[in-house]
TIDO-714017 format. One record per residue (C-alpha): x, y, z; residue number from 1; residue in three letters. Coordinates in steps of 0.2 Angstrom, whole numbers, plus 2048, in hexadecimal, padded with zeros to 3 digits. Each point is the difference from the previous one (the first is absolute). Example, Ala and Ser with C-alpha at 12.3 -4.5 7.8 and 13.67 -1.06 7.14 Angstrom:
BEGIN
83E / 7EA / 827 / 1 / ala
806 / 811 / 7FD / 2 / ser
This chain:
BEGIN
809 / 14D / 1F4 / 1 / met
811 / 7F6 / 801 / 2 / his
7FE / 7F0 / 80A / 3 / pro
80E / 805 / 80B / 4 / ala
7F8 / 810 / 806 / 5 / ala
7F2 / 800 / 80D / 6 / leu
7EF / 808 / 7FD / 7 / glu
7FE / 810 / 809 / 8 / pro
7F1 / 7F9 / 80A / 9 / ala
80B / 7F2 / 807 / 10 / ala
80E / 80C / 805 / 11 / val
7F2 / 80B / 808 / 12 / ala
7F9 / 7F1 / 80A / 13 / gln
812 / 7FB / 806 / 14 / ala
803 / 812 / 806 / 15 / phe
7F0 / 801 / 809 / 16 / leu
802 / 7EF / 808 / 17 / gly
811 / 805 / 807 / 18 / ala
7F9 / 810 / 806 / 19 / cys
7F1 / 7F7 / 809 / 20 / arg
80C / 7F4 / 808 / 21 / leu
80A / 80E / 806 / 22 / asp
7F2 / 805 / 80C / 23 / val
7F9 / 7EF / 803 / 24 / glu
811 / 7FA / 807 / 25 / ala
806 / 806 / 811 / 26 / phe
80F / 80A / 7FF / 27 / lys
807 / 807 / 810 / 28 / pro
801 / 813 / 800 / 29 / gly
7F6 / 801 / 7F0 / 30 / asn
7EE / 802 / 7FC / 31 / val
7F5 / 7F0 / 7FE / 32 / ser
7EE / 7FB / 801 / 33 / val
804 / 7FB / 812 / 34 / asp
80A / 80F / 805 / 35 / ser
7FD / 811 / 7F9 / 36 / pro
80D / 80E / 804 / 37 / gly
808 / 810 / 7FB / 38 / his
7F0 / 808 / 7FC / 39 / gly
7FC / 7F3 / 7F3 / 40 / met
7F5 / 7F0 / 7FE / 41 / glu
800 / 7F1 / 7F5 / 42 / ala
7F2 / 807 / 7F6 / 43 / arg
80A / 80F / 7FA / 44 / asp
80D / 7F4 / 7F9 / 45 / phe
7F3 / 7F5 / 7F7 / 46 / ile
7F8 / 810 / 7F9 / 47 / ala
811 / 805 / 7FA / 48 / ser
804 / 7F0 / 7F8 / 49 / ala
7EF / 7FF / 7F7 / 50 / gln
802 / 811 / 7F9 / 51 / ala
812 / 7FE / 7FA / 52 / ser
7FF / 7EE / 7FA / 53 / ala
7F8 / 804 / 7EF / 54 / pro
80C / 80D / 7FB / 55 / val
810 / 7F8 / 807 / 56 / ile
7FD / 7F2 / 7F4 / 57 / ser
7F9 / 80A / 7F1 / 58 / ala
807 / 7FD / 7EF / 59 / pro
80A / 80D / 7F7 / 60 / gly
806 / 80A / 810 / 61 / leu
813 / 802 / 804 / 62 / ser
806 / 7FC / 811 / 63 / val
7FF / 812 / 806 / 64 / gly
7EF / 801 / 7F8 / 65 / gly
7FA / 7F1 / 80A / 66 / arg
807 / 808 / 810 / 67 / ile
7F8 / 811 / 7FE / 68 / leu
7F0 / 7F9 / 7FA / 69 / ala
7FF / 7F4 / 80F / 70 / ala
803 / 80E / 80D / 71 / ile
7F4 / 80B / 7F7 / 72 / glu
7F3 / 7F3 / 801 / 73 / ala
804 / 7FC / 812 / 74 / thr
7FE / 813 / 805 / 75 / arg
7EE / 7FF / 7FA / 76 / thr
7FB / 7F3 / 80E / 77 / val
80C / 805 / 80E / 78 / val
808 / 810 / 806 / 79 / ser
810 / 7F8 / 808 / 80 / cys
80F / 7F6 / 7F9 / 81 / asn
7FB / 7EE / 800 / 82 / thr
809 / 7F8 / 7F2 / 83 / asn
80E / 80B / 7F8 / 84 / leu
80D / 7F3 / 804 / 85 / gly
7F6 / 7F2 / 7FA / 86 / ile
7FC / 809 / 7EF / 87 / val
813 / 804 / 7FE / 88 / leu
804 / 7EE / 802 / 89 / leu
7F2 / 7F9 / 7F6 / 90 / ala
800 / 80B / 7F1 / 91 / ala
810 / 7F8 / 7F8 / 92 / pro
7FA / 7EF / 804 / 93 / val
7EF / 803 / 7F8 / 94 / ala
809 / 808 / 7F1 / 95 / his
80C / 7F1 / 7FE / 96 / ala
7F1 / 7F4 / 802 / 97 / ala
7F7 / 808 / 7F1 / 98 / leu
80F / 800 / 7F4 / 99 / gln
802 / 7F1 / 7F4 / 100 / pro
811 / 7F9 / 805 / 101 / gln
7FE / 7ED / 7FD / 102 / pro
811 / 7FA / 807 / 103 / ser
802 / 80C / 80F / 104 / ala
7FD / 7FC / 812 / 105 / ser
7F6 / 80D / 809 / 106 / leu
810 / 806 / 809 / 107 / arg
809 / 803 / 7EF / 108 / asp
7F0 / 808 / 7F9 / 109 / arg
800 / 80C / 80F / 110 / val
813 / 804 / 7FD / 111 / arg
7FC / 804 / 7EE / 112 / ser
7F2 / 80C / 805 / 113 / val
80B / 809 / 80D / 114 / leu
80E / 802 / 7F3 / 115 / ala
7F4 / 808 / 7F4 / 116 / ala
7F9 / 80D / 80C / 117 / leu
800 / 812 / 7FA / 118 / thr
801 / 812 / 806 / 119 / val
7ED / 801 / 7FD / 120 / glu
7FE / 7F1 / 80B / 121 / asp
809 / 80A / 80D / 122 / ala
7F5 / 80F / 7FD / 123 / ala
7F0 / 7F6 / 802 / 124 / gln
807 / 7F7 / 810 / 125 / ala
805 / 811 / 808 / 126 / tyr
7EE / 806 / 7FD / 127 / arg
7F9 / 7F1 / 808 / 128 / ala
80C / 801 / 80F / 129 / ile
7FB / 812 / 803 / 130 / val
7EE / 7FC / 7FE / 131 / leu
801 / 7F2 / 80C / 132 / ala
80A / 80A / 80D / 133 / ser
808 / 7F2 / 80A / 134 / pro
804 / 803 / 812 / 135 / gly
812 / 806 / 803 / 136 / gly
803 / 803 / 7ED / 137 / leu
80B / 80F / 803 / 138 / gly
80C / 807 / 7F2 / 139 / ser
810 / 7FA / 7F7 / 140 / ala
80E / 80A / 7FA / 141 / gln
800 / 7F7 / 7EF / 142 / arg
7F1 / 7FA / 7F7 / 143 / his
7F3 / 806 / 80C / 144 / asp
7EE / 7FB / 7FB / 145 / val
7FB / 812 / 801 / 146 / his
80C / 805 / 7F1 / 147 / asp
7FF / 7FC / 7EE / 148 / thr
80A / 7F0 / 7FD / 149 / pro
80F / 800 / 7F5 / 150 / arg
804 / 7ED / 802 / 151 / val
7F6 / 7F0 / 7FD / 152 / thr
7F5 / 7F8 / 80E / 153 / leu
80D / 7F3 / 802 / 154 / leu
80E / 80C / 802 / 155 / glu
7F6 / 80A / 80D / 156 / ala
7FC / 7F0 / 809 / 157 / met
813 / 7FB / 800 / 158 / arg
803 / 811 / 809 / 159 / glu
7F4 / 7FC / 80E / 160 / ala
804 / 7EE / 801 / 161 / ala
80B / 802 / 810 / 162 / gly
7F2 / 808 / 80A / 163 / arg
7F0 / 7F8 / 7F9 / 164 / asp
7FD / 7ED / 7FE / 165 / arg
7F3 / 802 / 7F2 / 166 / ile
80D / 80A / 7F6 / 167 / ala
80C / 7F3 / 803 / 168 / his
7F5 / 7F3 / 7F7 / 169 / gln
801 / 80B / 7F0 / 170 / tyr
813 / 802 / 802 / 171 / ala
803 / 7EE / 803 / 172 / phe
7F3 / 7F7 / 7F5 / 173 / gly
7F4 / 7FC / 80E / 174 / phe
80D / 7F5 / 809 / 175 / thr
7F7 / 801 / 811 / 176 / asp
7F0 / 7FB / 7F8 / 177 / val
806 / 7F1 / 7F7 / 178 / phe
80E / 7FB / 80C / 179 / asp
7F7 / 803 / 811 / 180 / val
7ED / 802 / 7FD / 181 / gly
7FC / 7F2 / 7F3 / 182 / leu
80B / 7F3 / 809 / 183 / pro
7F7 / 804 / 811 / 184 / ala
7EF / 7FF / 7F8 / 185 / gly
803 / 7F0 / 7F6 / 186 / arg
808 / 7F8 / 80F / 187 / ala
7F1 / 804 / 80B / 188 / ala
7F4 / 7F9 / 7F4 / 189 / leu
80A / 7F1 / 7FD / 190 / ala
800 / 7FD / 813 / 191 / ala
7ED / 800 / 7FF / 192 / gly
7FC / 811 / 807 / 193 / arg
7F1 / 809 / 7F9 / 194 / asp
802 / 810 / 7F6 / 195 / ala
7FD / 80C / 80E / 196 / arg
80E / 7F7 / 80A / 197 / ser
80B / 800 / 7F1 / 198 / ala
7FE / 813 / 7FE / 199 / met
804 / 802 / 812 / 200 / thr
810 / 7F6 / 7FD / 201 / ala
805 / 80B / 7F2 / 202 / ile
7FD / 810 / 80A / 203 / tyr
80A / 7F9 / 80E / 204 / leu
80E / 7FB / 7F4 / 205 / ala
802 / 812 / 7FB / 206 / phe
7FD / 808 / 811 / 207 / leu
80D / 7F6 / 808 / 208 / thr
80D / 802 / 7F3 / 209 / arg
800 / 812 / 7FB / 210 / phe
7FD / 810 / 80B / 211 / pro
7F0 / 806 / 7F9 / 212 / asp
801 / 80F / 7F5 / 213 / ser
7F0 / 808 / 805 / 214 / his
804 / 7FF / 812 / 215 / val
811 / 807 / 7FC / 216 / ala
7F9 / 80F / 7F7 / 217 / arg
7F5 / 804 / 80E / 218 / lys
80A / 7FC / 80F / 219 / phe
812 / 7FD / 7FB / 220 / gly
80B / 7F2 / 7FC / 221 / glu
803 / 7FB / 812 / 222 / glu
7ED / 7FE / 803 / 223 / ala
7FF / 7F6 / 7F0 / 224 / ala
80E / 7F4 / 806 / 225 / gln
7F8 / 7FE / 811 / 226 / ala
7F0 / 7FB / 7F8 / 227 / ala
809 / 7F4 / 7F5 / 228 / arg
809 / 7F8 / 80F / 229 / glu
7F0 / 7FF / 80A / 230 / glu
7F7 / 7F7 / 7F2 / 231 / ala
80F / 7F4 / 7FE / 232 / ala
7FF / 7FC / 813 / 233 / arg
7EE / 7FD / 7FE / 234 / cys
802 / 7F4 / 7F1 / 235 / leu
80E / 7F7 / 808 / 236 / ala
7F5 / 7FD / 810 / 237 / ser
7F2 / 7FA / 7F5 / 238 / met
80A / 7F1 / 7F9 / 239 / ala
7F8 / 7F0 / 806 / 240 / gly
7F2 / 809 / 80A / 241 / ser
7EE / 7FA / 7FE / 242 / pro
7F5 / 80A / 7F5 / 243 / ala
7F7 / 809 / 80E / 244 / asp
810 / 805 / 808 / 245 / ala
808 / 806 / 7F0 / 246 / ala
7F0 / 80A / 7FD / 247 / ser
801 / 808 / 811 / 248 / lys
812 / 805 / 7FD / 249 / gln
7FC / 808 / 7EF / 250 / leu
7F2 / 80A / 809 / 251 / thr
80C / 806 / 80D / 252 / ala
80C / 806 / 7F2 / 253 / leu
7F1 / 808 / 7F8 / 254 / asp
7FC / 80A / 80F / 255 / his
812 / 804 / 804 / 256 / ala
803 / 808 / 7EF / 257 / leu
7F0 / 809 / 7FF / 258 / lys
802 / 807 / 811 / 259 / ser
80F / 80A / 7F9 / 260 / arg
7F7 / 803 / 7F0 / 261 / asn
80C / 7F5 / 7F6 / 262 / phe
7F8 / 7FB / 7F0 / 263 / asn
80C / 7F4 / 7F6 / 264 / pro
7F7 / 805 / 7F0 / 265 / gly
80F / 7FC / 7F4 / 266 / thr
800 / 7EE / 807 / 267 / ser
7EE / 7FF / 7FC / 268 / ala
802 / 807 / 7EF / 269 / asp
80E / 7F4 / 7FC / 270 / leu
7F5 / 7F1 / 806 / 271 / ala
7F2 / 806 / 7F4 / 272 / val
80C / 801 / 7F2 / 273 / ala
807 / 7EF / 804 / 274 / ser
7EE / 7F8 / 800 / 275 / trp
7FC / 809 / 7F0 / 276 / phe
810 / 7F9 / 7F7 / 277 / cys
7FB / 7EE / 807 / 278 / met
7EF / 802 / 7F8 / 279 / ala
807 / 807 / 7F0 / 280 / val
80D / 7F2 / 7FF / 281 / glu
7F3 / 7F3 / 802 / 282 / asp
7F5 / 807 / 7F2 / 283 / leu
80F / 801 / 7F4 / 284 / leu
803 / 7EE / 803 / 285 / lys
7EF / 7FB / 7FA / 286 / thr
801 / 80A / 7F0 / 287 / arg
């Protein structure tokens, strides 16, 4: 294999590590080992990650093939949607990491992968989305996932970018992941915070900056904006607080969001994708 391409096993481990950290870190409103919710527990997410890691990093698959195979594998171990957003974000990154592009940064690799997406990628992604059956999916007048696609996956994601932050990553070259998530994670680690705390920092960076798409689909844009503002106030109040006081504030936010059944799943998915990209970048630097 070309020295600038990662081994599938390394990509699988990076993906699995990001998914494990997703539930090990405390993320207000979202599921973690310390705070189950929304009818799900951390073990559901771990089982999903273990099932999907080998196929999302398998050699020879297209991006759409990775997405579909990962969701099919997930459905063999859980009966609910635990990782569709994670898989949609991770598949182009995994594909980019497995390709021999000696002079390209991971960001450039991902952009190249997105530009090369096909109609067949869209067809496979549509099948995966229908199989995962995410909450609040609804329908669309154009490029509905229940229809046969006539455009590439990138074009379909561009159509949805205004209402879905995961689609926005495809449309704009994973801008939020590389410009929001990675800097938040790198800064937290540089400040001496451990991995779990750094993952929480990434999650809060997304939660406080963008109205969460998953909350918006289920409860409307106003609810998503209210949740964002509530999280932003919490984060501001934590500044300079002792660790135990900050922990209590995050716990209170967790209870407040879950009491209204608000699950900022898109923010969590973006956090996982950011950690996965950090891990892949670090691996590529060692090649």
